[in-house]
BAPANU-771485 format. One record per residue: residue in three letters; x, z, y of N, C-alpha, C, O in turn. Coordinates in steps of 0.1 Angstrom, whole numbers, plus 2048, in hexadecimal, padded with zeros to 3 digits. Atoms other than C-alpha are relative to their C-alpha. Layout:
N
AlaXZYXZYXZYXZY;...
***
This chain:
122
Met80A7FF7F58018757AA80180D8077FB80F812;Glu7FE7F37F980B8997B28057FF80E801806817;Val7FA8027F381F88C7CF7F67FD80B7F8800817;Phe80B8047F77FF87F7DF7F580A8017EB808809;Ala80B7F78017E989D7D77FC80680E7F0806811;Asp8037FA7F37EB8AE7FA7FA7F58097F17F8810;Phe80580B7F77E688D80C7F27FC7FC7E97FB805;Leu80E8048047C78847F77F680B8037EB809807;Ala8087F57FD7B98A77FC7FB80180E7F1806811;Lys8038007F27B98A28217F77F58057F37F5810;Ile80980B7FD7A38838207F28067FF7ED8097F4;Asp80D7F980078189182A7F57F87F97ED7FE7F2;His80B80880576B8748208037FE7F180D7F87ED;Pro7FD80080E7678767FA8027F17FB80A7EF7F2;Thr7FF80E8057638507F580E7FA8048147F37FC;His7F38057FC78284980980C8077F88158007F5;Arg7F77F98087958637F68017FA7F280C7F87EC;Val80180680E78A8547D48077F280180F7EF7F8;Arg7FA80D7FF7948317E080F8008018167F97FB;Thr7F17FE7FD7B683C7ED8078047F38117FF7EF;Glu7FA7FC80D7BD84E7CC8007F57F680A7F47EF;Glu80180B80A7B28307B880C7F68038127F27F9;Val7F580A7FC7CB8197CB80D8067FD8168007F7;Leu7F37FA8037E88327C98028027F180E8007ED;Thr7FF7FF80F7E18387A48047F37FA80C7F17F1;Trp7FE80D8057E081379E80F7FC8028157F67F9;Val7F28047FD80280D7AF8098087F78138037F2;Thr7F87F780881182B79C8017FA7F280B7FA7EB;Lys80180480E80581D77A8067F17FF80C7EE7F5;Thr7FC80E80180C7F878280F7FE8028167F67FD;Phe7F28017FD82F7FE79080680E7FE80A815808;Pro7FB7F280383C81E77F80E80280481380D806;Ser7F27FE7FB86081778B80080380F80B808814;Leu8007FC7F285581C7AF7FF80F8027F98167FA;Met8007F27FD85B83E7BF7F580380A7F57FE815;Pro80B7FC7F783B84D7CE80680B80980D814805;Lys7FC7F57F78418627ED7F780080D7F07F780F;Ile8077FF7F483286E80D80B80080B81480880B;Ala7F78017F584486482D7F87FD80C7EF7F580B;Trp8078037F48388648517F18047FD7E87FD803;Asn80E7FC8048198768427F87F67F97EB7F77F9;Gln80780B80781085782E8057FE7F28118007F0;Pro7FB80380E81184E8098077F38008037E9806;Met7F980D80182A8338018088007F380980A7EC;Phe7F880280C83F8257E580D7FA80480E7F180C;Thr7F38057FD86481E7E58077FB7F38037FF7E8;Asp7F880480C87D80D7CE80F8008048127FB80F;His7F27FE7FD8A28177CE80280480F80B800815;Gly7FF7FB7F289C8287F07FB7F780B7FC7FA816;Thr80580A7F688C80A8017F18007FF7EB8007F4;Phe80E8007FF86880980D7FA7F37F97FF7E87FB;Ile80780B8068517F37F87F27FE8057EE7F3809;Ile80E8017FB82D7FB8037FC80E8047FF8187FE;Gly8057F37FB81B8168167F17FE8037EC7F3804;Phe80E8007FE7F782081C7FD80B80A80481480C;Ser8067F57F77E38338367F17FE8017EB7F47FD;Val80E7FF8007C083D83B7FB80080E7FF808816;Ala8068017F37AB8348597F08027FE7EB8017F3;Lys80F7FD80178683A8617F97F47F97F07F77F1;His80880C80677B8168578077F97F58027F07EF;His7F980880A79680B83F80C8087FA811812800;Leu7F37FC8067B481282880A7F68058087EA803;Ala7F58097FB7D380383880A7FF7F680F8097F0;Val7F58038097EC7F282280B7FA8088097F080F;Ala7F48057F880F7ED83080B7FB7F78138037F2;Pro7F58058088267D681D80C7FB8088147F3804;Glu7F68047F683D7D183C7FC7F28047F47EB7FE;Arg80380D7FA83B7B28528037F47F77FB7EB7F7;Ala7FC80C80984C79B8387F57FE7F67F17F37F3;Gly80B8018098307A38207F37FA8067EC7F3800;Ile80C8057F881579C83A8027F18027F97E97FF;Ile7FE80E7FD82577B8437FF7F87F37F97ED7F2;Gln80080780D82A77181E7F27FD7FB7EF7F37F5;Phe80D8008068067788157F47FF80A7E9801807;Ser80A8007F57F37738367F47F87FC7E87FC7FF;Glu80B8098037DE7568297F78077F57EB8077F6;Lys8087FA80B7D47698097F980D8057EF811800;Ile8067F47FA7CD78981D7F37FC8077E9803805;Val80C8047FA7B47768327F67FB7F67EA7FE7F7;Gln80980480B7A57658137FA80B7F97EE80A7F4;Ala8067F58077A07878047F68078097EF811805;Gly80A7FA7F778B79082380580C8087FD81380D;Tyr7FA7F47F97A37A98328057FB80E80A7F0810;Gln7FA8027F37AE7AB85680E8067FF81180F7F7;His7F27FB8007D37B185D8067FF80E8027F7816;Thr7F78017F57EC7B787880E7FB7FB80F7F77F0;Asn7F38048048117AF87780680A7F68108077EF;Glu7FA7F58088177D08647F78057F57FC80C7EC;Leu8097FA80A7F87D98507F47F87FE7F07EF806;Ile80D8078047D97CD83E7F580B8007F88167FB;Arg80C7F78007B77DD8437F77FD7F47F17F27F4;Val80980280B7A37E18237F480A8037F5816802;Lys80B7F87FD7817ED82E7FB8087F47FC8047E9;Trp8047F780B77380A81A7F57FA7F77F57FD7EB;Asp80B8058097557F680E8047F27FA7FC7EB7F5;Ser7FB80C80676B7D88048078037F380D80D7F2;Pro7F87FD80C77A7D47E280F7FE8038137F780C;Val7F28017FF79F7D87DE8047F47F78017F37EB;Asp7FB80C8077B07B77D480D8057F98188037FF;Phe7F47FA8067C87C77BB80A7F57FC8167F77FB;Ser7F780C8027D67A47B28097FD80C8157FB80A;Leu7F88027F37E179F7D680980B802815809806;Leu7F87F57FE7EE7C27D880C8007F78188037FA;Glu7F580280A8037BC7B880A7F68058167F8804;Lys7F780B7FB81179C7C780980580B81480280C;Met7F97FB7F581B7AD7E780B80A7FC81680A801;Ile7F67F680582C7CA7D580B7F97F88177FC7FB;Glu7F680780783E7B27BE8097F88098167F8807;Phe7F98077F584979D7DC80B809806816806807;Asn7F77F67F98587BC7ED80B8057F68168067FB;Ile7F67FB80A8697C87CD80B7F57FF8177F97FF;Leu7F680B80187A7A67C98087FD80D8147FC80C;Glu7FA8037F48817A07ED80A80B80581480880C;Lys7F87F57FC8917C27F28098057F580E8117F6;Ala7F87FC80C8A47C47D180E80480481480D7FF;Asp7F37FD7FB8C57C47E480080780D80B809813;Cys8017FA7F38B97D680380580E7FF8028167F6;Ser7FA7F38008CD7F580B7FA80980B7FF81480D;Thr8067F87F58B78018287F18037FC7EC7FC7F4;Phe80E7FD8038948118287F77F48047EF7F07FC;Trp80880C7FB8857F583E8087F47FF8147F47FE;Arg7F880C7FF88E7D183E8087FF80C80F7F580E;
***
């Protein structure tokens, strides 16, 4: 989690900082083979040099970015979880619970789908 320390320290709202740290810690523990990094000023995780999932902090939500393929694959479950989404990200409102089961499925999907990917993005 050291790699995310500066990013987390810059989150002014204490509740948002705690929630973001909780999610990043969960990903780190659940998927220890993923490489945590900061790129484009955002925390993300990669596997063999390819993007798996990224996060960003907004005023009203934590944004989860599993790439467009992840959004398409899980769009119905994203809506069922009560989250809004665009083609590129999912908005988890700060006062909403994190659906860690859904997050786990999205990460597993990207790891499998990108196992032979030699580029950062799809």
